[in-house]
N, C-alpha and C positions, 0 to 999 in steps of 0.2 A: 274633470268633474268639478262643478262649481261649488263654492262653499254655501252652506245653508244660510238663507236669509233670516230665519228664526227657528227656534226649536220650542214647541209648545209644551212639551212634557219633560220631566226629569228622566234621567237614564233608567231608573228603576221601574217606571210605569209598565204595565203589561202590554201596552200597545203604544209605541213611540210614533210621534207625528212631527215631521219637518216640512216646511215649505221653503223651497230654494228660489233664489232670485231669477232663475231661468224658467219659472212657470211650472215646476215639477214638485208634486207632493210625494214624500217618501213615508210610507206607513210600514212599520216594522213590528211584527209579532215578537214579543220580548219576554217570553218565559223559557229561557234556554234550559233551566234546570228541569223543566217538564217537557222538553222537546217541543215547546210551543203548542202543547196539547190544547185542543179546542174545547172550551167550556162556555157556559152561559155568560159569565162575567167578561171573559176575553171577547166573546162574540159581540156583546153589547158595546164594548169600548171600540172594537174594530169598526162596526157600522157607524158609530158616532163620528169616528175619524173620516170615514168615507163621506158622511154628510157634510162635514166641514170642508172637505176638498171640493165636493160638488157645488157648494154654495159660494165658494171663494172665487171671485172673478180673476184673481191673479194665478189661480191654478188651472193649467190647461191639459195636464196629463198626470197620471198617478202611477207610482211604482210600489208594489207590495213585496216584502221579503220577510225573512225570519232572522233571528239572532241565534248565534251558537251553531250547533251541528244539524239543525232541522229547519225546514221551511214551516211545516206543520205536520207532526207525526200522527195526525188523526185526533179522535176524541180523547180528552184527558182521561186516562185509565182510572184515576181516583174517582172521577165523576161517574164513569161507567160502573164501577164497583158499587157505588151508592145506589145507582138506578137499579142494578141487578138485585141488590138486597131488598130494595123497596118493592120491586116487582114480586118477589117471593112473598113478602110480608102482606101485600095488598092484592094478591091474585091478579096481577097485571095492571092494576090501576096506578099508572105512573106518568108523570108529565115529562116527556122527552124534550119538550120545548125549553126546559130549564138547562138542558145540556147544550142545545144548538143555538139558543137565543130566539128572540122574537122574529127575526128575519132569516131567510134561507140564502144560501150562496148565490142563487140566480139573481139576487138583487144587483150584483156587480154588473150583470149584462144590461140592466135597465138604466144604468148611469149614462149621462150624456158625454162624459169624458173618457178617453182611452185609459184602460187599466192594464199595466204590464206586470207580470209575475216574474220575480227574480228568485228562482228556486235554488236555494243555497245548500240544501241537504235533504234529509228524509222528508218525503212527501207521500202521505198515506191516508187512506180513508177519506175523512172529511177534508183533510188538507189537500188531497188530490182533487176532490170535487171543487174546492175553492179555486185552485189553480186553473182548472179547466174552464171555469166561468170567467176568468180574466181573458182579455182580448188577445194578448200576445204573451208567450212564455219563453223565458231564457232559463237555462239550467247550468249548474256547476257540474263539471265532469266528476263522475263518481256519485252523484246524487242518486238515492234509491227511491223507487216508486212502487206502490202496490195499492190495489183497491182494498184488499184485506177483508171485505165484508163477509164473504162466504166462510172464511176461516175463523170468524168470530160469532157465527150463528146469526148474522144480520143479513139485510137485503141491500140492494143497490140504492143508496139513500140520496135524498135531497137533490134529485135532478141529474145525477151522474148517468143514469140509464137513458136520459134524453141527450145530454151533451156529448158523451164519449163516442157513441156511434156516429154522430155528425162530424166528429173530428177525425176519427181513425177508420170508420166503416164498421158494419155490424159484426163481421167475422172476428176482427181484432178485438173489438169491444167485448164480445162474448168470451174470448180467450182470457182477457185480463180480469173480467168480472167473475167468471165461473171458477177460474183457478186461484185467484187471489195471489198469484205468484209475484215475487219480487223481480223487478227489472230495473236496469240502470239507465243513466242519462243518454248514453250513446244509442241504446235501443229505443228509448223514448223519442229521440230525434228521428230515427228511421221510421218509426210508426206514425210520426206526426203529432205526438203528444206535446212535444216542445218544438219551438222554432229553431233554436240554436243552442249548442253546448259550448261552454267556455271554461278556461281554467278558473278555479275558485277565486283567485285573487283579482280576476278581471270581470267577474260576473256583475257586480253591482255597478261598476263604472259603465259597462256596456248597456245595461238596462236603463240606467239614468241617462246616458248619452242618447239612446234611442228615443226616450221620452222627451228629452230636451230638443231633439231635432223636430219631433212632431210639434212641440209647443212653439218653436220658433218659426216654422215654415208652413204649418197647416191651419186652415181656418177653423176655429172652434165650432162654428155652425155647421160646417161640412162634416167634421168628425162626428158630431152628434147625430146628424141625419144618416150618415153611412153606417154607424153602429146600429141604429134602429132598422135600417134596410136589411142588413145582413141577418140579424136575428129574426126579424119578422118574416123575411122572405123564405126562411126555411119551412114556413107553414103555407106558402103560396105556391101555385104552379108558375111556370116560366112566363106565361102570358100575363097573369096578374102582376107578377113582379116587374115585368117590363113596362106595363101600362102605368104602374105606380111610380116607377123610376122616371118616366117621361113627365109626369105631373110634378114631381120633385125637382127635376131639372129646370123646368120652366120657372118654378118658384125661386130656385137658387140664382137664376140669371137676372132676377129683379133686385137682388140684395147688393149692398155696397161691397161685400166680401168678393163678389165676382169681379167688380171693377178693379178693386185693389189687387186681386190675384193676377189679372191680365196686365195692369199697369206696372206692377213691380217686376213682372217677367220682362217686359220690353225695356224697362229702365235699368234692368240688371242690378236690382237691389233686393234685400230681404223684404218680404211682405210685412205690413203692419196691420194685422187683422184685429178687429175689436173682440173683446171677451164675450163669452156667453152671458146673457142676462137671465134672471130667474123666470121671466115671463115668456121666454122662447118656448113655444109649445111642442108637444109630441106630434110627430108626423106620421105615426104608424097607422 
């Protein structure tokens, strides 16, 4: 694992942000005393860090993890208690946006850069929703997962009812959402919730190494387009998806990235792809 190039925030900040000289940004939810519970303040800072990574041409991939024993154990229970009391006092007139923040977890899917979740511990409720919106997920062995909503008198929130069936299928999604049961990392891997399970002390190095490999060897423009294809094509039929892919393929073959990809292959050297620029447009 490479040393950080710089660290933007002090250790005590609720969301730590590091950019490494290998092109990887590491974002760490850092309220271990609250199990990295999700609240409006933490959410705002988290999305600000994502904005920094998205805008930085030196960042080509992003890793999200948690500090302490949890990735994110769901909504901060202190905030939930406040909302519950406010709901009783105001006959249901309460601003849930203060709990989750101005943006929802599906924002992660709209980013042009790959986002890798390193799930180091408890991953519940909103935390699970956030992890599922990441593009690739690694988990520490023994990490606990639960949707939990039905056991708290809540519903499947903020897009988990959309993303979970697309990852694991409708039957498994219904089991996990209706029961709210706890399941562990090994089962999460069998179900497809996570891509790989690792010993706890190897988790972060594996996730960062994966992101570093992408940053070093994959064209940022290709990564951005592929992300958009995968998520947008879930709403298209196969003919529409194929026709759209053909159009995108023709466009990609006119870019310098294509020449560099082929040339570096034949010259047996690492590719030198240019960074994304802010003006590169959405292809969806």
